[in-house]
N, C-alpha and C positions, 0 to 999 in steps of 0.2 A: 630513491636509492643512487648512494653512490658506491663506484664499483673502482678495484682498484683494477687496472691492467699490468699483468708482472711482464715482466721477460722472461720466455718459457725457454727448458731446457731443449738443447736441441741435440745430444746428442750424449756415451758412456760418457766420454773424456773432456766436454766444454761446459765449462762452467761461467762464461759471458758469450755476448754479443754486441755487433756493431748496428746501431739502426742506421739505415741506408736512407730511407726515406718517408715522411709522413704523407700517409694517404688524406688523413682531415686535417684542418685548421683549428686552432679554437673558437668557440662555438658553435660547430657545423653539430650539424646532429648525424649519427649514423646510425645504419640499421642492423639489425641481428648478423650474424657470418660476412656482415662488409669488411674487406681488410682496413685497418688499422695505420697499420704501418708495414715495414719491408726490413729485415735484419740478413747481416752478413757473420757468420762464422768461419771457421777456419775447415769447415766440414760440407754446412750444409747453406745456401741463400734459400729463403721461403718469406712469403705475405703472412700475418699473422692478422686474424679477423678476431671480430667480440662476442663472445655468445650471448650480448644481450641489447639492444636497442637503446638509443639515448643521447646526450649530448656530449660533447667533448669538454672538461672544463679545466684539462690542465693536462700540459705535455712536459714534464720533467725533466725532459732529454734533446738536446737539438741533433738534427741529423749528421750524422757524424759520430758522434758519442757512442762509446762502450757502456752497459750497465751487465753487471751483474749478473747471474740466474736468479730468479723472485724477486729483484728489486722489482719497484713500482714505477713504470716509465711514464704512464698516462692514467687519467682518471677520466670516467666518462658518468652524468648524472642520469637513471632509468627515467626520473620522471622533471623534465622541462621546467614544471611549473613551480620546481624546490629550486631551481638556481636563482639566481640573483646577482645583477650588474650591481659589484663593487668599482670607483673609482680607485687609479691607483695601484690596484692587483697586478701582481706578479703576472709575467707574458710580453713579450717584446713585441714591437709592429709586427705586422703578416701580413701578406697579401694573398688576397681573393680575389680571381678572376671571376667577373657576372657580366652576361651579355657583351663579353670582347674588354670590356674596359675593367680595369684594378681601380678595386677599393683596399683604402687602409683603415686594419681595425687597429682602431687606437686602446692605449691601455684600459680606458673607461669603458668600451666597448665588451674587454672582455667578460666574458661567463666562468662566475667560482661557484663556490657553496661553502655556503654558511654552516660552521661547524665550533660545535664550542669544545673547548680545550680540557683533553681529559686528565687526570691525577694519574701516577702512576706508568709501569709499564706498559700496560695494558691501551694505552693510549699512541695516538696516529700522530697528535699532530701536539707541538709545544709552542712556549710564548717564549723566546730570547728575549735578551736583554734592551734590542731595540726595537722592542714591540712588534716585529715582524708575524708572520704563522712560519714558520719550517717541519718541513716534512720528514717521521723514521719510516723508514720504508718496514714490512713483518720481519725480514730477513735480519736487521740491524736490531731490531727491537730482541728477536730472540737471540739473539748475540749476545745481548744486554741483558738479559734477563739472565741468560745460561750464567753468564762470567761475571754476572753481580755487579753492573754498572748503572749508576744510580742516573736519575734526569739532571741533577745538576750536575755530575761528569759530562753526560753526553752534551748539555750545553755548552761546554768548554772546547769539546771538540774541533777541528777545524775542517770541514769538511772539503772534497776537492769536487764534487759532485756540481750540477748548472744550482745554481744562486744558492751555492754554501752546501747544498745537502750532504750530507754524511751517507758514504758508502760503504760497502762492506771492507775491503780494503784499511780503512780510515779510522774503525773500531776495532780492529784486527791490529793494526799498529797502535792504538791507542792502549790495549789490552798487553801486548807485548812489551812499550813502554813501562806500564805501569807494574809487570810483574817482574822487571828488571830493577826498579826503584830501590835501594839499601832500604830496609824497614828502617822505624824510627830507634836510635839509639845504637844501631849496627856499624861498624868502621865500613868505611866502602874500599870494596878491595882494589887493591893496586894494580896498574895498568903494568904490564910485562914491558921492559925497556924496547923502545923500535917497534914494536905491536904492529903488525900490518894489517889493516880490517882485511875479514874473508865473508863469506856469504855464510847465510842461517845454516845452510848444510852441513858445513864444517864445524864440526861442536865437539867432536876428541881432540886433544892433543896432535895425534896421528895422524889425522884428516889435514888440520891447521900447517902444520910442518912442510906438508905435500905444496902446499902455493909457493911456497919456497924453494922448491927443490929444483934443481935442473933436468932439463927434459921433460915438465908437467904443463899439460896446457890447460887453461880455464874456459871451459866454455860452457856457457850459462845455455842452461833447458829453453827450448823455444815455448812458444804458449801451448802447441797440444802436450809437449811432452810432460812440461809444466804441471796442466790439468790433468793431463792421464796419471801419473802418480799421483796427487791430489785423492784421485776418485780409487785408486786399485788401496791407499793407504786407509782410506775411509773405509773400503768393505770390508778390509783382515780383520780391523779392529771391529766392525758392526758383527761382523757374521763369523761363528768358529767353524774353520774351517773342516770338512774330513771326505777324502777323497775313496772311492773305489774304481777297479781297474778290472775292464772284461774282455775274453778273447772270444774273436766273434768270426765264424768262417762265411764266409761272402758269397761263394758258389753260388747258391740261388740266385741271391741279386744281380750278378755276374750275367747270370746265364739270361733271366728276363731281361737286363740290358743288353744284351748281343742281339736278342730277338725282338725286340722295340726301336732300336737305334735307327735303324738304317729308315721305316715311317716314320719316326719322329721327327728327323733332322728336313726330309721332303717337308712336310706338313707347319713347322713351328720355326724353323729356318737357325735355328742351336743345336748342340750337341746335347744329348741326354747325358747327365752326370750322376755320381752316386747319390749326392746329395738328397735329391730329393723322395729316395726308396728312405733315406736315416730321415728324414723329416716325417715321414709316412710314416714309420716306427715309431719315434718317440711323439705323436700325438696319439697314435693305438695305445702306448704305454702311459699316459698322462690321463688317459678318461678312466685307464682300469688303476689309478695311483691317486686319484686327483689332488693331495695334499702338496705333492712337490707342483704342481701347478701354483699354490697358493701366495701369500706371501705373509710379512708379519708387521704388525704395527703397535707396537708398544706388547701388551698381553694380549694383544688381540689378533686373530689367524683368522686372513681375507681369502676367504674361497672364490675361486672365479669358477664362473659356467662356461666361461670361453676357453679356449686357445688363442693366443695371440705368440709366435713362435720367431724369436729374433735371430737372426742370422750375423755373425760377427765377421765384418770386412774391414780386411787391410786397403788403407789411402794407399797411391800410386807418391804421393807426397809425405808417406809417414801416419802414422797414428790408426784409429779405430775408429768404425761405427758401425753402429748395431742396429740396420732397417728390419722393420718387424711384417709377418706376413701376419694380418690381421685373417680372424678364425680358420686359423691353418688346418684346425680338424673337419671343416665340410668342402675342403678341395679333394680334388682327384690327385693323382697321380702327374698328371698332364698340369692343372693348374697351379700345384707348387712349382715344378718346374718353371714355369713362364714367368712366377714371383721371383722366383729364386735369380734366375737369370736378368731379369727388369731392374727386380732390385738392387741387384748387386753391380748393373752397370751405370745406373743415374746415380750410385753412392758417391763411384769412384770419381764421378765429376760433378759433384756436390749440387745433384739435380732434385734432390728430395724433398718432400712436400711433411711437413710439419708433421701431419699424422703419423708416416710411414716410419717414426722412429723415433714414435711413444707408444708406452702401454702395453709390453712385451712382459710375455708369464713366463718365459723358458726362454733358454737362449741356448744355441747351437755354435761351438765353435771350432772351425778347419784347419788343424795347424798342419791335419796331412798334407793338405795342398804345396806344405814347401819341402814336406820328405820326411818330417819328423813321425815318429811313429804312436809316442807319449808323453804325453804332458799334461801338468798341475793348472787347470784355467782358475780364475779369479771372479766369483761371483758377482754377474750383472746385477747390482742392489735396483730395486727393492725384494727383486725376484730370489726363488731359497736353492738355485741348484741351477748348472751350468753343465753342458754334454761337449766334450771333448772328443773330434774325431781323426784319428791318425792316417798316416799312409795304406793304404793297401798292398802289403806283400806276401810274397810266393814262397808259401813255407811246408817245410816238410813236417807233418803231423799224424801222428798215428791214430788211427782208427780202428773200430774192432769190425769183424768181418765173421761170417759165416766158419771159413776156414783158421780162423785168428786174426789176430793182432795186425796188423799192415799199415806199412809207413806210404803214403799218398803229399803228391804235391796240393795246395787248396791255398786261394785269396784269400789272408789273414789280415784282419781289423784289428786294431786296440781300442778299442771307447773307454773314455776317463769319464768321471762321474763328480764334479766336485759339489757338496751340499751343506747348507746349514746344519749343523748339529744342536740347533736351539730349537728344532721340530723335525726334523729328520733323523732319526737312529741312522746306523748300521745295517738293521732288518731290512727297513724300509727302502734305502738306498739302493742296498745289494739287491734286492725284490727287483726294483722299479729297472734298475740297470739290465739284471738279465731276462727283464719281459722285452726289451727292445731289442737285445739278443735273438731271442726267441722269434721275435718278429722279423728278423733282418735272415733269419739262416730258416727259417718254412716260407719264403716270400715265394706267393704265386700268380702270376699274372691273372 
């Protein structure tokens, strides 16, 4: 069976990655879980293994090239007997060292798969006018299907990928160009005199005018900012966001933290923070309300029997990444503290593995570390809820006593829950949030 190897998603705001090195060449065999290539993004450098053993039959990108997330970057054949040597197949000469000597693998020696050219948008192969076989990635085919781009139109798009392959930006540029073309019979709009080009983000006359005003500097977004913006807009467009805010008395947690921290730092070598206590309370609440730990696929609800907590980490160079504590519900307070400390440190220096930033089921973001007390976080898709934790501040609080009401000083934290109103209503969201508060306010060692 022919297997497509795609560019994996490497974080919340990362939508592409650069191929640093191919560990296998065309025609070489690869074992299950063996590394095929290394990739680099602005946040993470990691090796990418394959899930099936086979023969490498196609490498679609060169070392140093950048591919979009979900683009097919290579193909392997799990049944070597089905691979066929085809003279003149695509694939530049590559060097292969065996026994200390270098052997040139020519075009005639490259292994490729014979595959029929299918009709319609469900096909991954097409024939172009020159008779060559060209590949459309699943991402490109999906965009074509959604935008109504025919196979004939696809054949006319000039690709910027290796061998002229069409990439996401190529088809999106074509779609935008097609939308901007005037309909048949319609008079083209006249351009204003001496109009100056602006970016696609300047749509309104007010924004367009700013480009020509003194005192305004145009600073293009860097790659991380642009990708994060794209991901956040997608999330807001996908989920109807609803927020709930609760006040939490952290007296019990503070007492437990003070009782544990001296011995903890001697044993573990780092300080005990409030976050492990919050994570522990969240995992307990998710067990009580498992729907909040689910995700949505169309009209299906995907219930999870595991809890993988994502902890949002701000990068020193800007941007955001969400490392994941796998099976957080099975870990002790100390185990959670170790994972949080380790993942956060390695996240900031881009040393996380691919598995450590995938498959989160619920995310916690701590804007309190910057002194903020309340925030309104955006859901980390495809999850359906995210918890924001504010700074813990001492506040005057009214409490009931046997002698009547009294004003006391307590450490107070505000918790914000943002949830997807498609399947979480206000009652469920509110109960879940207050359950977290209950666990924190009644914490015992």
